[in-house]
N, C-alpha and C positions, 0 to 999 in steps of 0.2 A: 629319783624321788627327793623331794625337798625336806628340809629339817622339820621334825615334829616338835610338839610341845615337850614331849618326854626328853628329847635330846637337848633342848634349851634348858630344861630343869637340871639335867646332868651337868651341863656346862656351868651354869650359875652356882649351883650347889658346890661343885668341886672348886670353883674359883673362890668361894667364900671360906671353905674349910681348909683347902690346900692339902688335903689328905684323902686318898682313895678310900680307905676303910671307913673313915668318919662320914664321907659323902654317901657311900653305899648304905650305911646304917640310917642316915637321915632320910634317904629316899626309899628305904625298905626294899632294896634290891641287892643282888650279889655283886661282888667286885668285878666278876667276869662280864656280867650284863652291863655294868657301868662302863667298863673299858670298851666294850663293843659299841655302845651308844656313842661314846666320845670319838672312837675311831671312825664311825660312820659320819659324824658331823664334820670332822677334820677332812675326810675324803671329799665330802660335798663342797666344802669351802676351799679345798686345795691348799691348805696351810695348816701348820701345827699350831695348836692353841695353848699347849702346856709343854714345859720342859719337865720330864719325869726324873725323879730322884728316888729310887727304890719305891716306897709306897707314898711318898709325898710328891708334890708337883708345884710348879710356879708358872704363872701366866707368861706367855711369850708376848712380844710387842703386838702381834696380831690379835692375840687373845685379850689383852688389856684394852685394845681399841674396840673390840666387839662387845665387851662385857656390858657397858651402859645400855646399848641397844637391845641386847639379849634380855637384860633385866626388864626393860620397858615392854618388850614383846610378850614375855612370860606373864608380866603383871596384867597387861591388856587382855591376854587370852583368859587368864583366870577371872578377870572382871566380867568378860563376856559370858562365861559360863555361870558366874554368880548371878548376873542379871537374868539370864535365861531361867535359872532355877527359881529366882525370886518371882518372876512373872508366872512361871508354871505353878508355883505354890501360893500365888496371890499375895505375895509380900510387897509387890509393887505392880504398877500398870496404870492404865487409863481407860475410862469408859466415857463416851460422849453420847448424850441423849438429846434429841430434838423433840419438843412437844409444845402444844399451845399453852398459853399462860395459865389456864385453869388447872391443867394437869401439872404444870411446873410449880404452882403455888399450893395445890391441895393434895394431889395424888403422890407426886414424887418425893417430897421432903421426908415423910416417914420411912419410905423405902430406902432413901439414901442414908438416913440415920441408922437403920438396921444394918445396911451393907457396910458402912464405915465402922460400925462397932466390931464387925468380924474381920474386915479387911482395911485397917486404917492406913496402910501404905498405898492404896489404890486411889487415884484421883478421879473424881466424878465431875464431868463438865456438862453444864446444861446450856442448850440453845433454846431460849424462851422466844418463840417465833409465832407468827400467824399460822394457822393450821395448813394453809395451802403451801407453805414453804417447807413443811416437814419432809414431804416426799423428795424434794430436790436435794435436801441436805443428806438424806440417807443414800439416795442414788449416787451422789457425787463422792461419797465416802467421808464427808465432813462430819457426819454423825454415824456412830455404830448402830444405834437403835433410834426408832422414832415412834411416836404415839399419835394416832390419827383416827378419824371416824371411818368406819368401813363404808364403802360405797359400792355401787354396782359396776363401776368402771373397772376395766381389766388392768391389773397392776403388773409391773415388771419387778416388783419387790416381793419378798417372802412376807406373808401376813399371817399373824396368829391372833385369834380372837382373845380379848382380855376380859371384858366385863360389859354387861348391858347397862345403858344409861338412859333412863326414861325421861321424857319431857314432862315438865311440871309448870304450874302457874304460881307466880310469886306476887304477893300484894300486901298492903298494910293490914294490920288487924282490924281496922275500922271499915275496911271495904265490905260491901254487902255480900260478895261471894265468899268472903272468909268465914262466914257462918256455916258454910257447907263443908262436909268432910271430903267430898270429891266433886269434881266438876265434869261437864261435858264440853267438847270443843265448840259446839254451837253457842254455848254461853260465853266462852272466851272470845269467840269471833265477834260478839256484839260489843266488846269493850275495846278501848284504845290499847294497843299492844306495844310493848317495848321489846324489840327483838334484835337479832343479829343482822349485820349488814347483808344486803342482797349479794348473792354469790358465795356467801359463806357456806361451807359444806354441811354444817349442822342445820342451818336454816333451809337449805335446799332439800335436805332429806325430809324435814318436817313438812315443807310445802308440798312435796311430791305425795307424801302419805295423806295429807289433808285433801289434796285435789282429788284423790281416789274416792273420797267421801263427799265431794262437792262442797268443800269448806275452804274459805279464804280468810286470812286474818287481816285485820285493819291495823296496819303499822303506823303508830303515831311517832315513834322514834326508832331509828335503825342505828345500832350502836356496835362499835368494835370491841370495847372492853367491858367485861362483866361487872366491874366495880361501878362503872357509870350507870349500867342498867339497874343495879340495886339502888343507887342513889336516886334515880328518877322514880323508881317504884316506891321508895320510902316516902317521897313527897306526894304520892297519890297521882302521878302524871300518867299512869297506865298500869297494866298488868304485865309483868316481865315474864316472857315465855322462854325458859331456859331448860337445862337438864338437871337431873338430880345431883350431878357433881357439884353444883353451886349451892346446894342446901346449906353447908356450913357458913358460907358468905351471907346468904339470905338471913339465916338465924342471927348472925352477928349484927345485922342491921335491924333486928327486931321484926322481921317480916314473916308472914305466914306462907307456907309452902303447901300446895294442894296438888294431888294427883289429878290427871285429866284423862277422861275417856276409859272405856272398857272394850277391848284390852288397851292398855296404854301404848302410845307410840314411843319407841325407844331407838336409840342408835347403839351400835356396837363399837366399842373402842378396840383398836387393834394395835399390836406391836409389830413394827416394820423393821426389816433388815435387808441388806443387799443379798441377792442370791449368789451362790457359788463360792462364797468366802467362808473359810473356817473361822469361827469366832475365837478371839483371844480368850484365854481362861477367865480374865476379869470380866469381860463382856458377857461370856456365857453364864457366869455366876450371877451377875446383875440381872440378866434376862430371866433366869430361873426364879430369882427372888421376886422380881416384878410380876411375873405371871402367877406367882403364889400369893400375891398381896390380897388381903380381904377386899371383897367388893365394896364394903362399907367405906373404904378409903377413897373410892373413886368419886 
């Protein structure tokens, strides 16, 4: 059996005190237990580490040569346990989240603020990426958690529903349709639409649902970034068809937001993680906080 941390502590403490009684008191053990641990270490090493003089002792040449390494090993071992305890108690750690830009700018910041207030030693890393990249980052392990739109496609990831995010129409206050409290999709379809790029999961979900009703939108502008969509809508270049998650951005631009359809078409935002992996304590805590975040933040 190889030397244990206990035996290294006995050796380094005895070397520092030079006295069996004092070393035993510092370690909280009997002198007989201390002597037994030292004898075990010397037997394993095949050499004497101390010259005994009644109850005192002095390092041998071999002991003096071993002492710096023993101190370093003992310190490294203690540091290892300290780090494990800190991670377990959320004093340190790392959480990596991948999400589309809307969630990174509007949903996640208040959650991160609340999390950091409780766990300031944990680092939160964001990957602000197009939605189609979220799955790949979680699958590869580059992200602990991901946020994406729920689809009918079969996933190899663990998916937990977060919040429903309804589609809405955004327009300037002077637009004729802004006078109505709610709209129908047939009305929106007659207007030039500012929407997401073709192939975007959010747009695909909307088009599939509208196709079931025999409705197709007239896309005047197909845009990747929501900030551009709001800018175009503000200038009266079309009605932006987005989700309720963008309402704060629309209001910041002075635009009107209107519900469309009865019942409204909505997407479900999901939290993704890789299967089969035990979540680190910090990741588990962040996940629980995120799933408990008010829907109004989405």
